[in-house]
C-alpha positions in Angstrom: -123.9 52.2 -93.5 -122.1 55.2 -92.0 -118.7 55.3 -90.4 -115.9 57.4 -88.9 -112.2 56.6 -88.4 -111.0 58.0 -85.1 -107.6 58.2 -83.3 -104.1 59.0 -84.5 -101.8 55.9 -84.5 -104.1 53.5 -82.6 -107.2 53.9 -84.7 -110.8 52.7 -84.6 -113.3 52.5 -87.4 -116.7 53.1 -85.9 -119.5 51.6 -88.1 -123.1 52.6 -87.7 -125.5 50.1 -89.4 -129.2 50.1 -90.0 -131.2 47.0 -89.0 -131.0 45.2 -92.4 -127.4 45.9 -93.1 -124.6 43.3 -92.6 -120.9 44.0 -92.1 -118.1 41.5 -92.0 -114.6 41.5 -90.5 -111.7 39.2 -89.8 -111.9 37.4 -86.5 -110.5 39.1 -83.4 -110.7 42.8 -84.5 -114.0 43.8 -82.7 -113.3 46.3 -79.9 -116.8 47.1 -78.9 -120.4 47.1 -80.1 -123.8 48.4 -78.9 -126.1 46.0 -77.0 -128.4 45.4 -80.0 -125.6 44.2 -82.3 -125.4 40.4 -83.0 -122.2 38.8 -84.2 -121.8 35.4 -85.9 -118.8 33.6 -87.3 -119.4 32.3 -90.8 -117.2 30.6 -93.4 -118.5 32.7 -96.2 -118.1 31.2 -99.7 -117.6 27.7 -98.4 -114.5 25.7 -97.4 -112.3 26.6 -100.4 -112.8 30.3 -100.1 -112.3 30.1 -96.3 -109.0 28.3 -96.8 -108.0 30.9 -99.4 -108.7 33.7 -97.0 -106.6 31.9 -94.3 -103.7 31.5 -96.8 -103.9 35.2 -97.7 -103.4 36.2 -94.0 -107.1 36.9 -93.2 -109.2 34.4 -91.1 -110.8 31.1 -92.1 -114.1 32.4 -90.7 -115.3 35.9 -91.1 -117.4 37.5 -88.4 -120.8 39.1 -89.5 -122.4 41.9 -87.5 -126.1 42.8 -87.7 -128.2 45.1 -85.6 -131.6 44.1 -84.1 -134.2 46.7 -83.2 -132.8 49.8 -84.8 -129.4 51.2 -85.7 -126.4 49.7 -84.0 -122.6 50.5 -83.8 -119.6 48.2 -84.0 -116.0 49.4 -83.5 -113.0 47.6 -85.0 -109.3 48.1 -84.4 -106.1 47.0 -86.0 -103.6 44.5 -84.6 -100.7 47.0 -84.3 -100.1 50.7 -83.9 -100.9 52.2 -87.3 -103.6 53.5 -89.6 -107.0 52.3 -90.9 -107.9 53.4 -94.5 -111.3 53.1 -96.3 -111.3 51.9 -99.9 -114.3 52.2 -102.3 -113.7 49.0 -104.3 -116.7 49.7 -106.5 -114.4 52.2 -108.3 -111.8 49.5 -109.0 -110.0 46.5 -107.5 -107.2 46.9 -104.9 -104.2 44.7 -104.2 -103.4 44.7 -100.5 -100.5 43.3 -98.6 -101.0 40.1 -96.7 -103.0 40.6 -93.4 -104.1 44.1 -94.6 -107.8 43.4 -94.8 -109.8 44.4 -91.7 -113.4 44.3 -92.8 -116.0 45.4 -95.4 -119.5 45.4 -96.5 -120.6 41.9 -97.6 -120.7 43.0 -101.2 -116.9 43.2 -101.2 -115.1 40.0 -102.4 -111.8 39.0 -100.7 -109.6 36.7 -102.8 -106.0 35.5 -102.9 -103.7 37.3 -105.3 -100.4 35.8 -106.2 -97.3 37.6 -107.2 -97.0 37.6 -111.0 -93.3 37.4 -111.3 -90.8 34.9 -109.9 -88.5 37.6 -108.5 -91.4 39.0 -106.4 -91.9 35.6 -104.7 -88.3 35.3 -103.5 -87.4 39.0 -102.9 -90.6 40.8 -102.2 -90.4 40.5 -98.4 -94.1 39.7 -98.0 -94.1 36.3 -99.6 -95.9 35.4 -102.8 -99.5 35.8 -101.5 -101.4 39.1 -101.6 -105.0 40.0 -101.1 -107.4 41.2 -103.8 -110.4 43.3 -103.0 -113.1 43.6 -105.6 -116.9 43.9 -106.0 -119.0 46.8 -104.6 -118.9 48.7 -101.4 -116.5 50.0 -98.8 -113.6 47.9 -97.4 -111.2 48.9 -94.6 -107.5 47.9 -94.4 -105.1 48.4 -91.6 -101.3 48.3 -91.3 -98.5 49.4 -89.0 -97.2 53.0 -89.0 -98.4 56.1 -90.9 -99.5 56.1 -94.5 -98.4 58.1 -97.5 -101.0 58.0 -100.3 -99.7 58.9 -103.8 -101.7 59.1 -107.1 -99.2 58.0 -109.7 -99.5 59.4 -113.3 -99.2 57.0 -116.2 -95.6 55.7 -116.4 -94.6 57.4 -113.1 -92.6 55.1 -110.8 -91.9 54.9 -107.1 -89.3 52.6 -105.6 -90.5 51.5 -102.2 -88.5 49.8 -99.5 -89.3 46.1 -99.4 -92.6 45.3 -97.6 -93.7 48.9 -97.1 -96.1 48.9 -100.0 -99.5 48.5 -98.2 -101.9 48.6 -101.1 -102.2 49.7 -104.7 -104.9 49.9 -107.4 -105.1 47.1 -109.9 -103.9 49.5 -112.7 -100.5 49.9 -111.0 -97.9 47.4 -112.1 -95.7 45.8 -109.4 -92.1 44.5 -109.7 -88.9 43.9 -107.7 -85.8 45.6 -108.9 -82.2 45.8 -107.6 -81.2 48.7 -105.3 -77.9 49.3 -107.1 -74.4 48.1 -106.6 -73.1 45.7 -104.0 -71.9 48.5 -101.7 -75.3 50.2 -101.7 -77.0 46.9 -101.1 -74.7 46.0 -98.2 -74.5 49.4 -96.5 -77.6 51.3 -97.7 -79.8 49.6 -95.2 -82.5 48.5 -97.7 -81.0 45.2 -98.9 -80.5 44.1 -102.4 -84.1 44.7 -103.8 -86.8 47.4 -103.7 -90.4 47.3 -104.8 -91.1 49.3 -108.0 -94.7 50.5 -108.5 -95.6 52.1 -111.8 -98.7 54.2 -112.5 -101.3 55.0 -113.3 -103.1 54.6 -110.0 -103.0 55.2 -106.3 -100.5 53.5 -104.0 -100.2 53.5 -100.2 -96.8 53.3 -98.4 -96.3 52.7 -94.7 -93.7 54.4 -92.6 -92.9 51.3 -90.5 -93.7 47.6 -90.8 -94.7 45.4 -87.9 -91.4 43.5 -88.2 -89.5 46.8 -87.9 -91.5 47.7 -84.9 -90.8 44.4 -83.2 -87.0 44.7 -83.9 -87.0 48.2 -82.4 -88.4 46.9 -79.1 -85.9 44.1 -78.7 -83.2 46.2 -76.8 -85.8 47.2 -74.3 -87.2 43.8 -73.5 -85.8 42.3 -70.3 -85.0 38.6 -70.5 -86.8 36.3 -68.0 -84.7 35.6 -65.0 
Protein backbone atom coordinates (compact mmCIF):
# COMPACT_ATOMS: atom_id res chain seq x y z
CA UNK A 1 0.00 0.00 0.00
CA UNK A 2 1.18 3.48 -0.91
CA UNK A 3 -0.53 6.72 0.03
CA UNK A 4 -0.36 10.50 -0.04
CA UNK A 5 -2.19 13.09 2.06
CA UNK A 6 -3.16 16.12 -0.02
CA UNK A 7 -4.83 19.45 0.67
CA UNK A 8 -4.49 21.99 3.46
CA UNK A 9 -7.55 22.13 5.74
CA UNK A 10 -9.92 19.94 3.73
CA UNK A 11 -7.64 16.99 3.18
CA UNK A 12 -7.78 13.71 1.27
CA UNK A 13 -5.81 10.57 1.95
CA UNK A 14 -5.19 8.94 -1.44
CA UNK A 15 -4.50 5.21 -1.07
CA UNK A 16 -3.02 3.11 -3.88
CA UNK A 17 -3.52 -0.62 -3.38
CA UNK A 18 -2.27 -3.68 -5.21
CA UNK A 19 -4.75 -6.38 -6.17
CA UNK A 20 -4.39 -8.57 -3.06
CA UNK A 21 -4.38 -5.73 -0.54
CA UNK A 22 -7.43 -4.79 1.55
CA UNK A 23 -8.09 -1.46 3.24
CA UNK A 24 -10.89 -0.64 5.69
CA UNK A 25 -12.56 2.60 6.72
CA UNK A 26 -15.52 3.91 8.66
CA UNK A 27 -18.72 4.21 6.65
CA UNK A 28 -19.36 7.39 4.70
CA UNK A 29 -15.81 8.72 4.25
CA UNK A 30 -15.11 7.49 0.70
CA UNK A 31 -14.80 10.44 -1.68
CA UNK A 32 -13.75 8.64 -4.87
CA UNK A 33 -12.22 5.43 -6.19
CA UNK A 34 -10.99 4.06 -9.49
CA UNK A 35 -13.31 1.89 -11.55
CA UNK A 36 -11.57 -1.37 -10.62
CA UNK A 37 -12.09 -0.88 -6.87
CA UNK A 38 -14.72 -2.96 -5.08
CA UNK A 39 -16.19 -1.90 -1.74
CA UNK A 40 -18.13 -4.04 0.72
CA UNK A 41 -19.56 -3.26 4.17
CA UNK A 42 -18.57 -5.84 6.78
CA UNK A 43 -19.10 -6.21 10.52
CA UNK A 44 -15.50 -7.17 11.15
CA UNK A 45 -14.96 -9.12 14.36
CA UNK A 46 -18.64 -9.98 14.82
CA UNK A 47 -21.53 -8.25 16.54
CA UNK A 48 -19.79 -7.42 19.82
CA UNK A 49 -16.80 -5.76 18.16
CA UNK A 50 -19.14 -3.96 15.80
CA UNK A 51 -21.13 -2.58 18.73
CA UNK A 52 -17.89 -1.61 20.43
CA UNK A 53 -16.84 0.37 17.38
CA UNK A 54 -20.22 2.09 17.24
CA UNK A 55 -19.97 3.05 20.92
CA UNK A 56 -16.47 4.44 20.37
CA UNK A 57 -17.76 6.80 17.68
CA UNK A 58 -16.78 4.76 14.61
CA UNK A 59 -19.35 2.75 12.62
CA UNK A 60 -21.05 -0.58 13.29
CA UNK A 61 -19.95 -1.78 9.85
CA UNK A 62 -16.53 -1.07 8.37
CA UNK A 63 -16.17 -0.69 4.61
CA UNK A 64 -13.49 -2.84 2.94
CA UNK A 65 -11.88 -1.81 -0.35
CA UNK A 66 -10.08 -4.15 -2.74
CA UNK A 67 -8.87 -3.66 -6.31
CA UNK A 68 -9.59 -6.08 -9.13
CA UNK A 69 -7.35 -6.42 -12.18
CA UNK A 70 -4.33 -4.41 -11.10
CA UNK A 71 -3.62 -1.51 -8.78
CA UNK A 72 -6.48 0.75 -7.70
CA UNK A 73 -6.92 3.99 -5.79
CA UNK A 74 -9.42 5.07 -3.16
CA UNK A 75 -9.65 8.57 -1.69
CA UNK A 76 -11.02 9.24 1.79
CA UNK A 77 -11.95 12.53 3.42
CA UNK A 78 -12.75 13.69 6.95
CA UNK A 79 -16.15 14.83 8.17
CA UNK A 80 -15.09 18.44 8.94
CA UNK A 81 -12.46 21.00 7.89
CA UNK A 82 -9.25 19.76 9.45
CA UNK A 83 -6.28 17.44 9.15
CA UNK A 84 -5.61 13.77 8.40
CA UNK A 85 -2.61 12.14 10.09
CA UNK A 86 -1.02 8.74 9.48
CA UNK A 87 -0.03 6.55 12.45
CA UNK A 88 2.26 3.52 12.34
CA UNK A 89 0.63 1.49 15.11
CA UNK A 90 3.20 -1.27 14.71
CA UNK A 91 5.55 0.99 16.67
CA UNK A 92 3.11 1.19 19.59
CA UNK A 93 -0.55 1.68 20.51
CA UNK A 94 -2.30 5.01 20.15
CA UNK A 95 -5.23 6.40 22.11
CA UNK A 96 -7.48 8.54 19.91
CA UNK A 97 -10.39 10.84 20.70
CA UNK A 98 -13.87 9.56 19.98
CA UNK A 99 -14.66 9.68 16.21
CA UNK A 100 -10.97 10.17 15.35
CA UNK A 101 -10.46 6.91 13.44
CA UNK A 102 -10.82 7.24 9.66
CA UNK A 103 -9.41 4.02 8.22
CA UNK A 104 -6.50 1.59 8.25
CA UNK A 105 -4.95 -1.55 6.93
CA UNK A 106 -6.92 -4.59 8.11
CA UNK A 107 -4.02 -5.63 10.38
CA UNK A 108 -4.86 -2.65 12.64
CA UNK A 109 -7.18 -3.41 15.55
CA UNK A 110 -9.75 -0.79 16.65
CA UNK A 111 -11.06 -1.14 20.21
CA UNK A 112 -12.88 0.90 22.81
CA UNK A 113 -10.69 2.53 25.42
CA UNK A 114 -12.29 3.85 28.59
CA UNK A 115 -11.09 6.76 30.66
CA UNK A 116 -9.09 5.36 33.57
CA UNK A 117 -10.11 7.91 36.20
CA UNK A 118 -13.51 9.06 37.40
CA UNK A 119 -12.61 12.73 36.97
CA UNK A 120 -11.89 12.18 33.28
CA UNK A 121 -15.38 10.78 32.74
CA UNK A 122 -17.20 13.80 34.17
CA UNK A 123 -14.88 16.63 33.13
CA UNK A 124 -12.96 15.40 30.10
CA UNK A 125 -15.23 17.01 27.54
CA UNK A 126 -15.19 13.98 25.21
CA UNK A 127 -17.08 11.58 27.47
CA UNK A 128 -15.62 8.42 28.93
CA UNK A 129 -15.05 6.52 25.69
CA UNK A 130 -11.89 6.75 23.60
CA UNK A 131 -10.49 4.67 20.73
CA UNK A 132 -7.44 2.41 20.96
CA UNK A 133 -5.46 1.54 17.83
CA UNK A 134 -3.11 -1.44 18.04
CA UNK A 135 -1.70 -4.28 15.94
CA UNK A 136 0.42 -3.75 12.81
CA UNK A 137 0.23 -1.37 9.88
CA UNK A 138 -0.84 2.18 9.11
CA UNK A 139 -3.98 3.89 10.40
CA UNK A 140 -5.36 7.31 9.53
CA UNK A 141 -7.10 9.65 11.95
CA UNK A 142 -8.93 12.89 11.23
CA UNK A 143 -10.06 15.83 13.36
CA UNK A 144 -11.15 19.44 12.99
CA UNK A 145 -8.60 22.27 12.81
CA UNK A 146 -4.82 22.20 12.47
CA UNK A 147 -2.59 19.84 14.47
CA UNK A 148 0.42 20.47 16.69
CA UNK A 149 2.46 17.28 17.23
CA UNK A 150 4.73 17.29 20.28
CA UNK A 151 7.17 14.60 21.44
CA UNK A 152 7.12 14.78 25.25
CA UNK A 153 10.20 13.83 27.25
CA UNK A 154 9.81 11.60 30.33
CA UNK A 155 7.95 13.58 32.97
CA UNK A 156 7.28 16.54 30.66
CA UNK A 157 3.71 17.81 30.89
CA UNK A 158 1.36 19.73 28.65
CA UNK A 159 -1.94 21.10 29.89
CA UNK A 160 -4.38 21.10 26.99
CA UNK A 161 -7.75 22.81 26.70
CA UNK A 162 -10.55 20.33 27.24
CA UNK A 163 -11.38 18.19 24.18
CA UNK A 164 -8.42 19.43 22.09
CA UNK A 165 -6.22 16.38 22.73
CA UNK A 166 -6.63 14.46 19.46
CA UNK A 167 -4.37 11.47 20.13
CA UNK A 168 -1.43 10.29 22.21
CA UNK A 169 0.81 7.28 22.44
CA UNK A 170 0.00 4.67 25.05
CA UNK A 171 3.11 5.63 27.03
CA UNK A 172 1.60 9.07 27.75
CA UNK A 173 -0.47 9.34 30.94
CA UNK A 174 -3.73 11.27 30.83
CA UNK A 175 -5.54 13.10 33.60
CA UNK A 176 -7.92 15.99 34.26
CA UNK A 177 -6.70 18.81 36.51
CA UNK A 178 -8.14 22.13 37.69
CA UNK A 179 -7.31 25.29 35.75
CA UNK A 180 -6.66 27.33 38.90
CA UNK A 181 -8.79 29.57 41.07
CA UNK A 182 -12.48 30.39 40.67
CA UNK A 183 -11.77 33.69 38.89
CA UNK A 184 -9.57 31.97 36.28
CA UNK A 185 -12.14 29.24 35.78
CA UNK A 186 -15.02 31.70 35.32
CA UNK A 187 -13.29 34.33 33.19
CA UNK A 188 -10.33 32.53 31.60
CA UNK A 189 -12.48 30.96 28.90
CA UNK A 190 -11.32 27.37 29.45
CA UNK A 191 -13.70 26.26 32.20
CA UNK A 192 -12.76 24.59 35.45
CA UNK A 193 -10.61 21.75 34.07
CA UNK A 194 -7.84 21.06 31.55
CA UNK A 195 -6.39 17.85 30.17
CA UNK A 196 -2.91 17.05 31.51
CA UNK A 197 -0.71 14.84 29.33
CA UNK A 198 2.56 13.56 30.78
CA UNK A 199 5.41 12.05 28.74
CA UNK A 200 7.18 10.18 27.44
CA UNK A 201 5.52 9.95 24.05
CA UNK A 202 3.93 11.91 21.23
CA UNK A 203 0.74 13.90 21.59
CA UNK A 204 -1.43 15.63 18.98
CA UNK A 205 -3.37 18.80 19.78
CA UNK A 206 -5.99 20.41 17.54
CA UNK A 207 -6.48 24.16 17.11
CA UNK A 208 -10.29 23.96 16.99
CA UNK A 209 -12.87 21.34 17.89
CA UNK A 210 -15.95 20.61 15.80
CA UNK A 211 -18.14 22.02 18.58
CA UNK A 212 -16.17 25.28 18.53
CA UNK A 213 -16.52 25.48 14.75
CA UNK A 214 -20.29 24.99 15.03
CA UNK A 215 -20.60 27.70 17.70
CA UNK A 216 -18.59 30.16 15.61
CA UNK A 217 -21.06 29.78 12.72
CA UNK A 218 -24.24 30.36 14.75
CA UNK A 219 -24.23 34.20 14.40
CA UNK A 220 -24.11 33.85 10.61
CA UNK A 221 -26.93 31.34 10.23
CA UNK A 222 -30.22 32.99 9.26
CA UNK A 223 -33.28 31.52 10.98
CA UNK A 224 -35.99 30.08 8.75
CA UNK A 225 -38.76 32.50 7.96
